[in-house]
Gaussian input, Z-matrix of N, CA and C with variables (Angstrom, degrees):
# hf/3-21g

backbone

0 1
 N
 C     1     B1
 C     2     B2     1     A1
 N     3     B3     2     A2     1     D1
 C     4     B4     3     A3     2     D2
 C     5     B5     4     A4     3     D3
 N     6     B6     5     A5     4     D4
 C     7     B7     6     A6     5     D5
 C     8     B8     7     A7     6     D6
 N     9     B9     8     A8     7     D7
 C    10    B10     9     A9     8     D8
 C    11    B11    10    A10     9     D9
 N    12    B12    11    A11    10    D10
 C    13    B13    12    A12    11    D11
 C    14    B14    13    A13    12    D12
 N    15    B15    14    A14    13    D13
 C    16    B16    15    A15    14    D14
 C    17    B17    16    A16    15    D15
 N    18    B18    17    A17    16    D16
 C    19    B19    18    A18    17    D17
 C    20    B20    19    A19    18    D18
 N    21    B21    20    A20    19    D19
 C    22    B22    21    A21    20    D20
 C    23    B23    22    A22    21    D21
 N    24    B24    23    A23    22    D22
 C    25    B25    24    A24    23    D23
 C    26    B26    25    A25    24    D24
 N    27    B27    26    A26    25    D25
 C    28    B28    27    A27    26    D26
 C    29    B29    28    A28    27    D27
 N    30    B30    29    A29    28    D28
 C    31    B31    30    A30    29    D29
 C    32    B32    31    A31    30    D30
 N    33    B33    32    A32    31    D31
 C    34    B34    33    A33    32    D32
 C    35    B35    34    A34    33    D33
 N    36    B36    35    A35    34    D34
 C    37    B37    36    A36    35    D35
 C    38    B38    37    A37    36    D36
 N    39    B39    38    A38    37    D37
 C    40    B40    39    A39    38    D38
 C    41    B41    40    A40    39    D39
 N    42    B42    41    A41    40    D40
 C    43    B43    42    A42    41    D41
 C    44    B44    43    A43    42    D42
 N    45    B45    44    A44    43    D43
 C    46    B46    45    A45    44    D44
 C    47    B47    46    A46    45    D45
 N    48    B48    47    A47    46    D46
 C    49    B49    48    A48    47    D47
 C    50    B50    49    A49    48    D48
 N    51    B51    50    A50    49    D49
 C    52    B52    51    A51    50    D50
 C    53    B53    52    A52    51    D51
 N    54    B54    53    A53    52    D52
 C    55    B55    54    A54    53    D53
 C    56    B56    55    A55    54    D54
 N    57    B57    56    A56    55    D55
 C    58    B58    57    A57    56    D56
 C    59    B59    58    A58    57    D57
 N    60    B60    59    A59    58    D58
 C    61    B61    60    A60    59    D59
 C    62    B62    61    A61    60    D60
 N    63    B63    62    A62    61    D61
 C    64    B64    63    A63    62    D62
 C    65    B65    64    A64    63    D63
 N    66    B66    65    A65    64    D64
 C    67    B67    66    A66    65    D65
 C    68    B68    67    A67    66    D66
 N    69    B69    68    A68    67    D67
 C    70    B70    69    A69    68    D68
 C    71    B71    70    A70    69    D69
 N    72    B72    71    A71    70    D70
 C    73    B73    72    A72    71    D71
 C    74    B74    73    A73    72    D72
 N    75    B75    74    A74    73    D73
 C    76    B76    75    A75    74    D74
 C    77    B77    76    A76    75    D75
 N    78    B78    77    A77    76    D76
 C    79    B79    78    A78    77    D77
 C    80    B80    79    A79    78    D78
 N    81    B81    80    A80    79    D79
 C    82    B82    81    A81    80    D80
 C    83    B83    82    A82    81    D81
 N    84    B84    83    A83    82    D82
 C    85    B85    84    A84    83    D83
 C    86    B86    85    A85    84    D84
 N    87    B87    86    A86    85    D85
 C    88    B88    87    A87    86    D86
 C    89    B89    88    A88    87    D87
 N    90    B90    89    A89    88    D88
 C    91    B91    90    A90    89    D89
 C    92    B92    91    A91    90    D90
 N    93    B93    92    A92    91    D91
 C    94    B94    93    A93    92    D92
 C    95    B95    94    A94    93    D93
 N    96    B96    95    A95    94    D94
 C    97    B97    96    A96    95    D95
 C    98    B98    97    A97    96    D96
 N    99    B99    98    A98    97    D97
 C   100   B100    99    A99    98    D98
 C   101   B101   100   A100    99    D99
 N   102   B102   101   A101   100   D100
 C   103   B103   102   A102   101   D101
 C   104   B104   103   A103   102   D102
 N   105   B105   104   A104   103   D103
 C   106   B106   105   A105   104   D104
 C   107   B107   106   A106   105   D105
 N   108   B108   107   A107   106   D106
 C   109   B109   108   A108   107   D107
 C   110   B110   109   A109   108   D108
 N   111   B111   110   A110   109   D109
 C   112   B112   111   A111   110   D110
 C   113   B113   112   A112   111   D111
 N   114   B114   113   A113   112   D112
 C   115   B115   114   A114   113   D113
 C   116   B116   115   A115   114   D114
 N   117   B117   116   A116   115   D115
 C   118   B118   117   A117   116   D116
 C   119   B119   118   A118   117   D117
 N   120   B120   119   A119   118   D118
 C   121   B121   120   A120   119   D119
 C   122   B122   121   A121   120   D120
 N   123   B123   122   A122   121   D121
 C   124   B124   123   A123   122   D122
 C   125   B125   124   A124   123   D123
 N   126   B126   125   A125   124   D124
 C   127   B127   126   A126   125   D125
 C   128   B128   127   A127   126   D126
 N   129   B129   128   A128   127   D127
 C   130   B130   129   A129   128   D128
 C   131   B131   130   A130   129   D129
 N   132   B132   131   A131   130   D130
 C   133   B133   132   A132   131   D131
 C   134   B134   133   A133   132   D132
 N   135   B135   134   A134   133   D133
 C   136   B136   135   A135   134   D134
 C   137   B137   136   A136   135   D135
 N   138   B138   137   A137   136   D136
 C   139   B139   138   A138   137   D137
 C   140   B140   139   A139   138   D138
 N   141   B141   140   A140   139   D139
 C   142   B142   141   A141   140   D140
 C   143   B143   142   A142   141   D141
 N   144   B144   143   A143   142   D142
 C   145   B145   144   A144   143   D143
 C   146   B146   145   A145   144   D144
 N   147   B147   146   A146   145   D145
 C   148   B148   147   A147   146   D146
 C   149   B149   148   A148   147   D147
 N   150   B150   149   A149   148   D148
 C   151   B151   150   A150   149   D149
 C   152   B152   151   A151   150   D150
 N   153   B153   152   A152   151   D151
 C   154   B154   153   A153   152   D152
 C   155   B155   154   A154   153   D153
 N   156   B156   155   A155   154   D154
 C   157   B157   156   A156   155   D155
 C   158   B158   157   A157   156   D156
 N   159   B159   158   A158   157   D157
 C   160   B160   159   A159   158   D158
 C   161   B161   160   A160   159   D159
 N   162   B162   161   A161   160   D160
 C   163   B163   162   A162   161   D161
 C   164   B164   163   A163   162   D162
 N   165   B165   164   A164   163   D163
 C   166   B166   165   A165   164   D164
 C   167   B167   166   A166   165   D165
 N   168   B168   167   A167   166   D166
 C   169   B169   168   A168   167   D167
 C   170   B170   169   A169   168   D168
 N   171   B171   170   A170   169   D169
 C   172   B172   171   A171   170   D170
 C   173   B173   172   A172   171   D171
 N   174   B174   173   A173   172   D172
 C   175   B175   174   A174   173   D173
 C   176   B176   175   A175   174   D174
 N   177   B177   176   A176   175   D175
 C   178   B178   177   A177   176   D176
 C   179   B179   178   A178   177   D177
 N   180   B180   179   A179   178   D178
 C   181   B181   180   A180   179   D179
 C   182   B182   181   A181   180   D180
 N   183   B183   182   A182   181   D181
 C   184   B184   183   A183   182   D182
 C   185   B185   184   A184   183   D183
 N   186   B186   185   A185   184   D184
 C   187   B187   186   A186   185   D185
 C   188   B188   187   A187   186   D186
 N   189   B189   188   A188   187   D187
 C   190   B190   189   A189   188   D188
 C   191   B191   190   A190   189   D189
 N   192   B192   191   A191   190   D190
 C   193   B193   192   A192   191   D191
 C   194   B194   193   A193   192   D192
 N   195   B195   194   A194   193   D193
 C   196   B196   195   A195   194   D194
 C   197   B197   196   A196   195   D195
 N   198   B198   197   A197   196   D196
 C   199   B199   198   A198   197   D197
 C   200   B200   199   A199   198   D198
 N   201   B201   200   A200   199   D199
 C   202   B202   201   A201   200   D200
 C   203   B203   202   A202   201   D201
 N   204   B204   203   A203   202   D202
 C   205   B205   204   A204   203   D203
 C   206   B206   205   A205   204   D204
 N   207   B207   206   A206   205   D205
 C   208   B208   207   A207   206   D206
 C   209   B209   208   A208   207   D207
 N   210   B210   209   A209   208   D208
 C   211   B211   210   A210   209   D209
 C   212   B212   211   A211   210   D210
 N   213   B213   212   A212   211   D211
 C   214   B214   213   A213   212   D212
 C   215   B215   214   A214   213   D213
 N   216   B216   215   A215   214   D214
 C   217   B217   216   A216   215   D215
 C   218   B218   217   A217   216   D216
 N   219   B219   218   A218   217   D217
 C   220   B220   219   A219   218   D218
 C   221   B221   220   A220   219   D219
 N   222   B222   221   A221   220   D220
 C   223   B223   222   A222   221   D221
 C   224   B224   223   A223   222   D222
 N   225   B225   224   A224   223   D223
 C   226   B226   225   A225   224   D224
 C   227   B227   226   A226   225   D225
 N   228   B228   227   A227   226   D226
 C   229   B229   228   A228   227   D227
 C   230   B230   229   A229   228   D228
 N   231   B231   230   A230   229   D229
 C   232   B232   231   A231   230   D230
 C   233   B233   232   A232   231   D231
 N   234   B234   233   A233   232   D232
 C   235   B235   234   A234   233   D233
 C   236   B236   235   A235   234   D234
 N   237   B237   236   A236   235   D235
 C   238   B238   237   A237   236   D236
 C   239   B239   238   A238   237   D237
 N   240   B240   239   A239   238   D238
 C   241   B241   240   A240   239   D239
 C   242   B242   241   A241   240   D240
 N   243   B243   242   A242   241   D241
 C   244   B244   243   A243   242   D242
 C   245   B245   244   A244   243   D243
 N   246   B246   245   A245   244   D244
 C   247   B247   246   A246   245   D245
 C   248   B248   247   A247   246   D246
 N   249   B249   248   A248   247   D247
 C   250   B250   249   A249   248   D248
 C   251   B251   250   A250   249   D249
 N   252   B252   251   A251   250   D250
 C   253   B253   252   A252   251   D251
 C   254   B254   253   A253   252   D252
 N   255   B255   254   A254   253   D253
 C   256   B256   255   A255   254   D254
 C   257   B257   256   A256   255   D255
 N   258   B258   257   A257   256   D256
 C   259   B259   258   A258   257   D257
 C   260   B260   259   A259   258   D258
 N   261   B261   260   A260   259   D259
 C   262   B262   261   A261   260   D260
 C   263   B263   262   A262   261   D261
 N   264   B264   263   A263   262   D262
 C   265   B265   264   A264   263   D263
 C   266   B266   265   A265   264   D264
 N   267   B267   266   A266   265   D265
 C   268   B268   267   A267   266   D266
 C   269   B269   268   A268   267   D267
 N   270   B270   269   A269   268   D268
 C   271   B271   270   A270   269   D269
 C   272   B272   271   A271   270   D270
 N   273   B273   272   A272   271   D271
 C   274   B274   273   A273   272   D272
 C   275   B275   274   A274   273   D273
 N   276   B276   275   A275   274   D274
 C   277   B277   276   A276   275   D275
 C   278   B278   277   A277   276   D276
 N   279   B279   278   A278   277   D277
 C   280   B280   279   A279   278   D278
 C   281   B281   280   A280   279   D279
 N   282   B282   281   A281   280   D280
 C   283   B283   282   A282   281   D281
 C   284   B284   283   A283   282   D282
 N   285   B285   284   A284   283   D283
 C   286   B286   285   A285   284   D284
 C   287   B287   286   A286   285   D285
 N   288   B288   287   A287   286   D286
 C   289   B289   288   A288   287   D287
 C   290   B290   289   A289   288   D288

   B1=1.4500
   B2=1.5283
   B3=1.3507
   B4=1.4636
   B5=1.5251
   B6=1.3135
   B7=1.4690
   B8=1.5265
   B9=1.3184
   B10=1.4662
   B11=1.5263
   B12=1.3237
   B13=1.4755
   B14=1.5158
   B15=1.3373
   B16=1.4622
   B17=1.5264
   B18=1.2908
   B19=1.4680
   B20=1.5220
   B21=1.3345
   B22=1.4652
   B23=1.5297
   B24=1.3191
   B25=1.4528
   B26=1.5213
   B27=1.3441
   B28=1.4674
   B29=1.5218
   B30=1.3136
   B31=1.4563
   B32=1.5214
   B33=1.3212
   B34=1.4593
   B35=1.5289
   B36=1.2942
   B37=1.4685
   B38=1.5222
   B39=1.3340
   B40=1.4651
   B41=1.5243
   B42=1.3191
   B43=1.4720
   B44=1.5235
   B45=1.3245
   B46=1.4613
   B47=1.5257
   B48=1.3188
   B49=1.4722
   B50=1.5239
   B51=1.3383
   B52=1.4632
   B53=1.5301
   B54=1.3254
   B55=1.4643
   B56=1.5274
   B57=1.3352
   B58=1.4570
   B59=1.5178
   B60=1.3542
   B61=1.4705
   B62=1.5188
   B63=1.3190
   B64=1.4586
   B65=1.5364
   B66=1.3248
   B67=1.4641
   B68=1.5273
   B69=1.3468
   B70=1.4589
   B71=1.5255
   B72=1.3215
   B73=1.4553
   B74=1.5274
   B75=1.3149
   B76=1.4723
   B77=1.5257
   B78=1.3347
   B79=1.4691
   B80=1.5284
   B81=1.3363
   B82=1.4758
   B83=1.5143
   B84=1.3390
   B85=1.4567
   B86=1.5256
   B87=1.3226
   B88=1.4696
   B89=1.5221
   B90=1.3316
   B91=1.4643
   B92=1.5274
   B93=1.3317
   B94=1.4719
   B95=1.5259
   B96=1.3095
   B97=1.4661
   B98=1.5241
   B99=1.3243
   B100=1.4712
   B101=1.5228
   B102=1.3342
   B103=1.4612
   B104=1.5264
   B105=1.3367
   B106=1.4599
   B107=1.5243
   B108=1.3222
   B109=1.4599
   B110=1.5301
   B111=1.3381
   B112=1.4598
   B113=1.5188
   B114=1.3349
   B115=1.4628
   B116=1.5170
   B117=1.3144
   B118=1.4614
   B119=1.5201
   B120=1.3277
   B121=1.4590
   B122=1.5259
   B123=1.3271
   B124=1.4527
   B125=1.5154
   B126=1.3195
   B127=1.4654
   B128=1.5259
   B129=1.3223
   B130=1.4627
   B131=1.5335
   B132=1.2996
   B133=1.4558
   B134=1.5231
   B135=1.3155
   B136=1.4580
   B137=1.5236
   B138=1.3123
   B139=1.4563
   B140=1.5251
   B141=1.3133
   B142=1.4640
   B143=1.5211
   B144=1.3048
   B145=1.4470
   B146=1.5207
   B147=1.3278
   B148=1.4620
   B149=1.5324
   B150=1.2912
   B151=1.4622
   B152=1.5194
   B153=1.3000
   B154=1.4592
   B155=1.5194
   B156=1.3094
   B157=1.4663
   B158=1.5141
   B159=1.3057
   B160=1.4497
   B161=1.5193
   B162=1.3081
   B163=1.4617
   B164=1.5266
   B165=1.3040
   B166=1.4628
   B167=1.5162
   B168=1.2580
   B169=1.4568
   B170=1.5111
   B171=1.3092
   B172=1.4606
   B173=1.5204
   B174=1.2849
   B175=1.4615
   B176=1.5117
   B177=1.2755
   B178=1.4572
   B179=1.5235
   B180=1.3173
   B181=1.4549
   B182=1.5207
   B183=1.3200
   B184=1.4599
   B185=1.5206
   B186=1.3168
   B187=1.4626
   B188=1.5158
   B189=1.3268
   B190=1.4596
   B191=1.5207
   B192=1.3110
   B193=1.4539
   B194=1.5142
   B195=1.3076
   B196=1.4611
   B197=1.5215
   B198=1.3141
   B199=1.4621
   B200=1.5137
   B201=1.3409
   B202=1.4622
   B203=1.5259
   B204=1.3171
   B205=1.4564
   B206=1.5185
   B207=1.3276
   B208=1.4623
   B209=1.5065
   B210=1.3010
   B211=1.4675
   B212=1.5110
   B213=1.3335
   B214=1.4632
   B215=1.5168
   B216=1.3538
   B217=1.4567
   B218=1.5360
   B219=1.3470
   B220=1.4674
   B221=1.5318
   B222=1.3495
   B223=1.4633
   B224=1.5181
   B225=1.3309
   B226=1.4653
   B227=1.5150
   B228=1.3196
   B229=1.4601
   B230=1.5191
   B231=1.3267
   B232=1.4605
   B233=1.5183
   B234=1.3239
   B235=1.4612
   B236=1.5199
   B237=1.3288
   B238=1.4568
   B239=1.5168
   B240=1.3330
   B241=1.4747
   B242=1.5343
   B243=1.3030
   B244=1.4507
   B245=1.5303
   B246=1.3038
   B247=1.4654
   B248=1.5247
   B249=1.3241
   B250=1.4699
   B251=1.5202
   B252=1.3106
   B253=1.4639
   B254=1.5214
   B255=1.3415
   B256=1.4703
   B257=1.5183
   B258=1.3172
   B259=1.4628
   B260=1.5283
   B261=1.3185
   B262=1.4643
   B263=1.5250
   B264=1.3153
   B265=1.4642
   B266=1.5221
   B267=1.3309
   B268=1.4669
   B269=1.5253
   B270=1.3233
   B271=1.4644
   B272=1.5338
   B273=1.3381
   B274=1.4650
   B275=1.5298
   B276=1.3368
   B277=1.4618
   B278=1.5249
   B279=1.3154
   B280=1.4588
   B281=1.5316
   B282=1.3105
   B283=1.4642
   B284=1.5312
   B285=1.3098
   B286=1.4569
   B287=1.5316
   B288=1.3052
   B289=1.4802
   B290=1.4878
   A1=110.96
   A2=116.82
   A3=118.85
   A4=110.89
   A5=116.35
   A6=119.63
   A7=110.43
   A8=117.36
   A9=120.67
   A10=110.80
   A11=116.73
   A12=121.12
   A13=111.90
   A14=117.70
   A15=121.75
   A16=113.10
   A17=117.33
   A18=119.86
   A19=110.14
   A20=118.00
   A21=121.16
   A22=111.33
   A23=116.22
   A24=121.96
   A25=114.54
   A26=116.77
   A27=119.54
   A28=110.43
   A29=116.11
   A30=122.62
   A31=107.65
   A32=116.29
   A33=120.10
   A34=109.91
   A35=116.29
   A36=120.06
   A37=110.84
   A38=117.98
   A39=121.46
   A40=110.75
   A41=116.89
   A42=120.66
   A43=109.11
   A44=117.25
   A45=121.55
   A46=110.71
   A47=117.44
   A48=121.18
   A49=111.17
   A50=115.87
   A51=119.92
   A52=111.35
   A53=116.92
   A54=120.93
   A55=112.66
   A56=116.72
   A57=120.77
   A58=113.33
   A59=116.28
   A60=121.65
   A61=108.30
   A62=117.14
   A63=122.24
   A64=109.11
   A65=116.58
   A66=121.73
   A67=111.94
   A68=118.49
   A69=121.07
   A70=111.43
   A71=116.69
   A72=120.94
   A73=110.79
   A74=115.99
   A75=119.84
   A76=110.06
   A77=117.91
   A78=120.99
   A79=110.54
   A80=116.93
   A81=120.24
   A82=110.93
   A83=116.73
   A84=120.02
   A85=111.25
   A86=116.42
   A87=120.20
   A88=110.87
   A89=116.51
   A90=120.66
   A91=110.74
   A92=116.07
   A93=119.67
   A94=111.24
   A95=117.08
   A96=120.86
   A97=110.47
   A98=116.48
   A99=120.24
   A100=110.31
   A101=116.75
   A102=120.43
   A103=110.56
   A104=117.01
   A105=120.80
   A106=110.80
   A107=115.93
   A108=119.71
   A109=110.37
   A110=117.82
   A111=121.54
   A112=110.84
   A113=116.57
   A114=120.98
   A115=110.14
   A116=116.92
   A117=120.50
   A118=111.13
   A119=117.48
   A120=120.70
   A121=111.57
   A122=117.61
   A123=119.56
   A124=113.29
   A125=118.49
   A126=120.63
   A127=108.84
   A128=117.03
   A129=119.34
   A130=110.69
   A131=115.43
   A132=121.14
   A133=107.30
   A134=116.49
   A135=120.81
   A136=112.53
   A137=117.51
   A138=119.11
   A139=109.64
   A140=114.95
   A141=120.90
   A142=109.21
   A143=115.32
   A144=121.33
   A145=107.69
   A146=118.29
   A147=119.24
   A148=110.79
   A149=115.11
   A150=121.14
   A151=107.37
   A152=116.15
   A153=120.39
   A154=110.58
   A155=116.02
   A156=121.46
   A157=109.37
   A158=115.38
   A159=119.86
   A160=108.63
   A161=115.90
   A162=119.82
   A163=108.15
   A164=115.53
   A165=119.79
   A166=108.69
   A167=115.33
   A168=121.02
   A169=107.46
   A170=115.02
   A171=119.30
   A172=108.84
   A173=114.64
   A174=119.02
   A175=106.84
   A176=115.38
   A177=120.12
   A178=109.26
   A179=114.52
   A180=119.67
   A181=110.86
   A182=116.03
   A183=119.87
   A184=107.47
   A185=116.25
   A186=120.30
   A187=112.45
   A188=116.65
   A189=118.88
   A190=111.63
   A191=114.61
   A192=122.34
   A193=107.57
   A194=116.06
   A195=119.54
   A196=107.61
   A197=116.05
   A198=122.32
   A199=108.39
   A200=115.54
   A201=120.73
   A202=107.16
   A203=116.55
   A204=122.89
   A205=109.37
   A206=115.53
   A207=120.33
   A208=108.80
   A209=115.73
   A210=123.06
   A211=106.74
   A212=114.04
   A213=118.14
   A214=109.84
   A215=116.82
   A216=119.76
   A217=113.28
   A218=117.47
   A219=120.72
   A220=110.11
   A221=115.94
   A222=122.38
   A223=107.59
   A224=115.65
   A225=120.52
   A226=108.17
   A227=116.30
   A228=121.83
   A229=107.84
   A230=115.35
   A231=121.27
   A232=108.51
   A233=116.81
   A234=122.40
   A235=107.59
   A236=115.93
   A237=121.02
   A238=107.82
   A239=118.18
   A240=118.89
   A241=111.22
   A242=116.53
   A243=121.79
   A244=111.21
   A245=117.40
   A246=121.02
   A247=111.66
   A248=118.23
   A249=122.66
   A250=111.05
   A251=117.34
   A252=122.00
   A253=111.68
   A254=117.77
   A255=120.45
   A256=111.10
   A257=116.95
   A258=120.93
   A259=110.52
   A260=116.23
   A261=120.65
   A262=109.86
   A263=116.83
   A264=120.48
   A265=110.67
   A266=117.33
   A267=120.72
   A268=110.27
   A269=117.21
   A270=121.25
   A271=110.39
   A272=116.04
   A273=120.35
   A274=111.11
   A275=117.71
   A276=120.06
   A277=110.67
   A278=117.84
   A279=121.75
   A280=111.41
   A281=116.35
   A282=120.46
   A283=110.78
   A284=117.70
   A285=121.35
   A286=113.70
   A287=118.13
   A288=120.40
   A289=112.22
   D1=-38.43
   D2=-179.56
   D3=-63.33
   D4=-38.77
   D5=177.96
   D6=-64.38
   D7=-38.45
   D8=177.90
   D9=-63.05
   D10=-37.84
   D11=-179.38
   D12=-66.60
   D13=-24.38
   D14=-177.77
   D15=-83.25
   D16=-10.91
   D17=179.98
   D18=-66.37
   D19=145.02
   D20=178.41
   D21=-58.28
   D22=131.02
   D23=177.66
   D24=80.44
   D25=3.05
   D26=-178.23
   D27=-72.87
   D28=144.60
   D29=176.22
   D30=-106.70
   D31=124.94
   D32=179.72
   D33=-61.09
   D34=-41.01
   D35=179.08
   D36=-61.55
   D37=-42.47
   D38=-179.43
   D39=-66.65
   D40=-41.40
   D41=178.76
   D42=-63.24
   D43=-45.61
   D44=179.79
   D45=-60.51
   D46=-45.69
   D47=-179.53
   D48=-62.82
   D49=-39.57
   D50=-179.09
   D51=-62.65
   D52=-28.03
   D53=-179.36
   D54=-102.67
   D55=3.73
   D56=177.88
   D57=70.16
   D58=33.17
   D59=-178.09
   D60=-121.74
   D61=149.04
   D62=177.13
   D63=-68.45
   D64=137.22
   D65=-178.82
   D66=-60.65
   D67=-33.32
   D68=178.55
   D69=-61.85
   D70=-35.87
   D71=178.15
   D72=-65.69
   D73=-41.25
   D74=178.03
   D75=-64.56
   D76=-39.75
   D77=176.58
   D78=-59.74
   D79=-42.42
   D80=178.28
   D81=-62.70
   D82=-44.04
   D83=179.68
   D84=-61.60
   D85=-40.92
   D86=179.28
   D87=-64.51
   D88=-40.86
   D89=179.82
   D90=-64.59
   D91=-43.74
   D92=178.71
   D93=-64.12
   D94=-41.58
   D95=179.49
   D96=-64.14
   D97=-41.08
   D98=178.98
   D99=-65.31
   D100=-39.64
   D101=179.79
   D102=-65.15
   D103=-42.87
   D104=177.97
   D105=-62.94
   D106=-38.74
   D107=-179.72
   D108=-67.64
   D109=-42.03
   D110=177.66
   D111=-61.99
   D112=-42.79
   D113=179.86
   D114=-64.20
   D115=-41.56
   D116=-179.86
   D117=-65.82
   D118=-33.68
   D119=-178.15
   D120=-76.60
   D121=-30.21
   D122=-176.55
   D123=-96.94
   D124=-12.79
   D125=-179.55
   D126=-70.96
   D127=127.82
   D128=-179.66
   D129=-73.42
   D130=150.76
   D131=176.06
   D132=-82.87
   D133=111.88
   D134=-175.66
   D135=-97.62
   D136=11.33
   D137=179.53
   D138=-73.13
   D139=145.77
   D140=-179.60
   D141=-100.09
   D142=142.32
   D143=179.35
   D144=-117.21
   D145=123.56
   D146=179.57
   D147=-67.43
   D148=139.53
   D149=179.80
   D150=-124.64
   D151=124.45
   D152=178.34
   D153=-81.12
   D154=131.54
   D155=178.72
   D156=-120.19
   D157=140.89
   D158=176.10
   D159=-85.45
   D160=136.81
   D161=177.11
   D162=-72.60
   D163=128.74
   D164=178.48
   D165=-127.22
   D166=149.10
   D167=176.20
   D168=-97.72
   D169=123.90
   D170=179.07
   D171=-87.26
   D172=123.59
   D173=175.14
   D174=-112.17
   D175=132.90
   D176=-178.14
   D177=-85.16
   D178=105.32
   D179=177.42
   D180=-90.33
   D181=-14.78
   D182=-178.87
   D183=-82.59
   D184=121.65
   D185=-178.58
   D186=-108.48
   D187=-14.23
   D188=179.55
   D189=-145.86
   D190=155.73
   D191=173.71
   D192=-94.98
   D193=138.63
   D194=176.93
   D195=-124.78
   D196=121.52
   D197=-176.82
   D198=-121.37
   D199=131.13
   D200=177.07
   D201=-111.81
   D202=120.18
   D203=179.55
   D204=-110.06
   D205=136.56
   D206=176.66
   D207=-127.84
   D208=130.74
   D209=172.22
   D210=-136.37
   D211=106.39
   D212=-177.22
   D213=62.56
   D214=-132.39
   D215=-177.94
   D216=-82.37
   D217=-5.40
   D218=-175.83
   D219=-95.31
   D220=132.13
   D221=177.17
   D222=-124.21
   D223=133.05
   D224=176.86
   D225=-128.41
   D226=135.10
   D227=176.15
   D228=-113.25
   D229=127.55
   D230=-177.35
   D231=-118.38
   D232=132.20
   D233=174.36
   D234=-110.02
   D235=135.45
   D236=-176.02
   D237=-137.10
   D238=137.34
   D239=179.48
   D240=-63.82
   D241=138.31
   D242=-179.38
   D243=-60.95
   D244=-29.48
   D245=-179.36
   D246=-66.03
   D247=-16.93
   D248=179.76
   D249=-116.01
   D250=37.67
   D251=-176.37
   D252=-60.83
   D253=-36.42
   D254=179.20
   D255=-62.90
   D256=-42.20
   D257=178.62
   D258=-65.72
   D259=-36.63
   D260=178.16
   D261=-63.88
   D262=-42.33
   D263=179.81
   D264=-62.88
   D265=-41.95
   D266=178.75
   D267=-64.39
   D268=-42.94
   D269=179.03
   D270=-62.22
   D271=-43.81
   D272=-177.99
   D273=-65.28
   D274=-38.37
   D275=176.73
   D276=-59.81
   D277=-41.25
   D278=179.35
   D279=-67.05
   D280=-41.49
   D281=-178.71
   D282=-65.48
   D283=-37.31
   D284=-175.13
   D285=-84.75
   D286=-0.49
   D287=176.92
   D288=-67.43

């Protein structure tokens, strides 16, 4: 019956009468079907898909940090050894205060 109601020019009342059902019941069925369809369309797919990863060895090629600071017309470039990154972060926090 719901498929019949979706046909162009179809009357819900006529479809309901043809099947001996109250038109209000058909309206309820259509509303429930539409709600289920909306829920199905908006529900995210939570299935997980396994992804194969190749094991890689990370080698640190970066040996220094390079920071470029600009204040107005003045530009300063600072190079800092990567082994002292924590000290660089502390220095940068002080400079940017």
